[in-house]
N, C-alpha and C positions, 0 to 999 in steps of 0.2 A: 728912408724911414722904415723902421721895423714895425711890424704889426703884432699886436698881442692877440692871441686867440685863446678863447676860453676852452677849458677842458670839457666843456659840455654843461648843459644846464644841470643844476643840482637836482637830484631826485628828491621828491617829497618824502619826508620821514613819516612813516605810518604812525598814526596816533594810536597808542596802545590803550585799548579800552579796558577798564577795570571790570572784570566779570562779577565782582562782588557789589558793584554799585546798586543793582536792583535789590539785593538783599539789604543794603543799608537803607534804601528808601522804604522798603517794606517794614523794617524795624522801626523807623521813625514814624511811619503811619500808625503802627501798632501802639507805640508810646503815646501818640497824639489821641488815639481813640480811648486809651486807658485814662489819660488825663481829662478828656472831655467827660467821661463817665464819673470821674471823681469830682469834677466841677458840678455836674448835675446833682450828685448825691449831697453836695454841700450847699445846694440851692443857689449857686452862682447864676446871676442873670434872671432870677425869678422876678415877676412883676410885683411891686409892692401893692398892698391892698388899697391904699389911698393914692390918688393921682397917678395911677398906672396908665400904660398906653393902650390898654384894652386887648382884644383878641389878636390884633395885628402884632403887638409886642410879644405876646405868648408864642405866636407862630415862628418868630424869628429868633427866639432865645437860643434854640439849638445851634443856629448859625454863629451866634456870638460865642457860645461855648466852644465850638469847633475851631473858630478862628483864634480864640484865646489859647486853646491847647496847642495849635500849630505854632503859634508865636512862642509859646513856652519851649517847645521842642527846638525851634530854630535858635533860641537863646541858650541852649544847652540842656534843657529838659531836667529830668531828675535822675538820669543815668540809666533808665530802663532800655533805651534804644541800643546802647552799647552792649548790654547783656543779651538782648534779643539778637543783635547782629552776630555776636560771637557764637551763639548757639546755632543760628541758621548757617553761618559760614562753616562751622565745624561739621555740621551734618551734610553739607553740600559737597564735601571732598574737593574744595577749591584750594589751590596753593596760595600761601600768603604772599 
């Protein structure tokens, strides 16, 4: 009976990390902050004068705006993150 020997265990392939990923995350956070401010300026989440939730609702309105803005960015946003990313990546001297 002939035995089959393996040529050795396969070496793990190093996962290449994208150096630009932190820049993309920063760009998305910046777009989310911008959108949250735009939502605040449009009175999104403000307590109605009648039948409102009181002071507790007022305190958590900013969380609602932030969560909504982050969801908007995850869904594609308004395109600001891509512009921010291109500007940050261009100034960081990173190879494409």
